[in-house]
N, C-alpha and C positions, 0 to 999 in steps of 0.2 A: 875327523877333520871336515869331511864333506857335509855332515849334518850341521856343524857350526857355520860353515860358509852359507848354506841354504837359509839357516835361521837368521843370520845377520843381514843377508840380502833382503829377506822378506820384511824384516823389522826396522831396516834403515840404519844399521850401525856397522856396515861393511868396512868403512874406513878405520874405525876403531879396532875391529878384528884384524884387519890387514896389518896394522901397526903391531898388534900383539903377536901375530904369527911370524912376522919378520924378526921379532925379538926371540921367539922360540927356536927359529932356525939356527940361531947362534948358540943355543944351549947344547951342552953335551948330552948325548943320548942317555936316556934313563933318568934325567934330572928335570924333565919338563912335564908338567901335567896340563895338557891342552884344555881340558874342561874347566879346571880351576882358573886358568889364565883367561879363558874366553868369558867365563862368568864375571871375573873381575873387570874385564873390558866393558861388558854390558852394564855392570853396576855404575861405572864412571859415566857411561852414556846416559843411563836412566836417571842418575842423580842430578843431571842438569835440568831435568823437568821437575820443578818444585811446585808444591801446592801453594795456593794463595793463602794469605794470613787467616782468612775466615774458614778455610777448609783443611787446615793442617792436620786436624784430628782424623780426617778420613784416611790419610796415609798410614797413621798409626793403627787404626782398626783393621784396615785391609792386611797390613803386615802381620799383626799378631794373630789374626784369624788364620792366615795361611801357615804361620809357624805352628799354631796349635794343631792344625790338620797334619802337618808334616812330621812333627816331633812327639805329639802327645796322643791325639785321637787315633791316628793311623787307621782310617777306615779301610774296608776291604778293597775299595777302589779309590785311588788318588787320580786315576786317569779321568774319570768323570765322577765328581763328588755330588752326592745328593744327601743333604744333611739338614736337620732342623737348626734354625738360626739360634735357638735358645741354648744349644750345646756349645756355642762358640763364645769367646770372650766378649763380654758386654753386648751380647746378642747381635753381633755384626752391625751395630748402630754407632754412628759417629755423631758428635755434637756440632751443630752448625750455629754460629752466632749471627743473629740478625738484629737489625735496629728497628725498633718500633716506637713510633711517637705516642705519647699519652693522648687521650681524648682531648680534642681542642674545641673551643666554642666559636672559633672564628670562621668556621665553615670548611668545606672540602678543599678549597683552593689553598688555604693556609696549611692544612694538614698535609696535602700533597707536597707542598714546598718543604715542609719539615722532613718528610720521609726521603726526599731526594737530595737533601743537603749533603755536602761532602763530609767525610769522616771527622775532620778537626772541628767542624761546626755542630756536631751531634751531641753536645753535652747535655741538651735538654731531652734527649731521647732515651728510652729504655732499651737495654740490650737483652734480647730474649734468646735463650738456648733451645734450639729445636732438634730433636733426634731425627736423624735421617739414615736410610739404608746405605751401607758402605759398598754394596754390590747391586747390580741390576737384578730384578726379578726375571727369571727365565722359566716360568712355570707353565706357560702355554705349550701347545704342540709346536715343535720346531724341527729343524733338520737334525737335531741331536737327540731328540726324545719325544715321547708322548707327554701329554699334559700331566702335571703332578697334582694330586688332590689338594684342595684347600683344607686348612685346619683353622682352629680358633686363633685369632690374632695373638701374637706373642708379646708379652710384657717382660722387659728385662730392666731391673734396677730403676723402675719408675716408668717414664712415659713410653708410649707405644711408638715404634718407628716404622710400622707398616708391613712387617713380615707375617703373612698369613698362608704362605706356602713354603716348602723347604727351599733352602739355598741350593742352586744347581750351578756348578762350575765345571767346565770341561778343560781341566788343566793339561791333559795330554795334547790338546791342540792349541795351547797358549801361543799367541795372544788372542786367538779367536776362541773365547771361552763361553760365549752364549750362542745357543743354537738358533736364535732369532735375529742375530746381529752379525751377518757374514759379509757385510760390505767392507770397503776399505776407507780409511785405515782401520785396523783391528781395534776393537773397543778397549782391550786391556793395555794397549799402548798409551792410553790416557791415564793409567794408574801412576800418579806422580808421587814424588818422594817428599819427605820433610827431613829435618836435620838428622834424625835418628832411625828412620824407617824407610825401606825401599821395597814396597810390595811387588813391583814388577820384577825386580831381581830375584826375590824369593820364589815367585811363581815360575820363573825360568829355571831356577835351580831344581824345582820339582819336576818340571816338564823334561828337562834334559836327562834326568835319571832314567827315563823310559827307554832310551837307546844306549844306556850303559848297563853293565851286568847286574849290579846290585839292585838298582831301581827297577829294572825289568823283571827280575825274579820275585821281587816283593809284590808286584802287581798281578792280580788274578786275571789271566788272559781271557777268561770267559766274559768278563765285563767289557773288555776292549772289543771282543768279537760281537757282543750284543750291540755296542755302540756302532761298530762298523756296519752291521746288517741294517740298522735303522737308517744310518746315513746313506747307504747305497739305495735303499728303498725310497727314501725321501727325495733323492736327487734324480731318480730314474725319469720321472715325468719332465722336469725342466731340461734334462739332457735330450730326451726324445722330442720335445717341443722346440728346441733351438733351431731357428732358421737363419741366424746371422752368419753371413759369409766370413765375418771376422773371427769366428770362433770355430775351432775344430778339435774334436777329441782324438788324441793320438797317444797310444800307450798309457791310457788312463789319466792323462793330463790334458788341460785345455791349452792348445796352441793359439796364440792371439796375434792378430794383425792390428796392433795399436797398443793402447795402455791397458795392462791387465788389472789395474786398480779401478778403472771406470767401466770396462767391458766385463760382461759376465752373463749369468743365467737368471731368468725371471721365473719364479714359481709361486705357488699359493702360500708358501711360508716365508716369502721375502726374496730379496735380490741376493745373489751370491756372486761376489766379484771373482774374476778368474784367478786373482792372486790368492784369495782365501781358499778357493776350490783346490788349487794345486798344492797349497801349503798343507791343507788338511789331509789330502790323499797321501802326501809324502810322510806325514807324521805317523799315519797308520802303517805305511810300508816300513818305516824305520823300526817301529816296535816289533812287527812280526819278523823282520830280518834278524833282529837281535835275539828274539826268542828262539828262532830256528837254530841260530848259531850256538846258543847256549845248550840246547838239547843235544845237538850233535857232538859238542865238546864236553859234555857233562863229566865224563870220567877224567878229564884233564883240568877241571876247575880247581882253584885253590880250596882248602877245606871250608873256609867261611862261606864261599858261594855254593859249595856242594850241600852244606847244611841248609841254606836258604832253599835250594832246590828240593831237598828232602822234606822240608816243612811246607812246601807250597801246596795249596789246595787245588791247584790246576791239575786235572786228571791226565792231561797230555804229558806233563812232566812226570807225574807219578808212574805212568805206564811206560815211560821212556820210549815213546814212539814219536815219529815226526809230527810236528804241530800242523794242523789242517791248513790254515791260511798260508798262502805262499809268500815268499819273502820279497820277490821283485815286484815293483809297482805295476809293471805291464802285465803281470800274471794275476793281480788282484781283480776279481770281478764277481 
């Protein structure tokens, strides 16, 4: 319950979650699934943000790419995915329709007038379909990782859409999914829906699994630890350089005198809003807390979860010893 409350507050749908929780309090014990109901509340919230007509295909590509990762590819790490775009449906490229006027002989002024004409008046223009990347490139050095090596440009089903580095998405810290974009609002909150596809909802479905038993056990914790170590190393400088009296680090969270979305840390890899910093810290803590609880209760898990634990490549689970990173956020350092 606490995880969902924190998530909804950070992402701006607390009111929808409160309505859902009020309904759950009237349920009989054992017949209410908080996570399912919370995800449904978020889906209704996210579905109100619709793609414009010319970008509706972007929602489809984002959604089917995330579905492919979640249900088919199942990479070793869903917490932080690094994958070649050509292994995803349609190369993670969406089709953007743009209007382009044919060459005119009347000069640049007439051509500019045609290009800026309203849609109903564009009957004399050509519609050009241009492939565009459905996700931002996050290939350079960032707070979430080192630079990824460039590869040959990828071609999928025709035109090139610009992928010459792997796609990198940090789904464990959704909606802050890119290590170079840690300002507020979170970039993935702009993942809009169309009539049939809700990419933001699907991403939250993946992210919420990390603080639930099955999703946590499926994730190799070594990748989360590697991400955690890089994050802590990258933010050490900005934390040490902070001179603002409005920001104070307390129990590994930034206490802010003012707006946590506009105040934050400045560093060589970009600005980190206090809201993003606190949210990311809390996501790591939630993952490690669940992993510790599962290890301690392993002998009491249902058979399906014990099987997942037995199959896990995580040496800490295999050895049945306490996992190294501590569970409480104020102990993470």
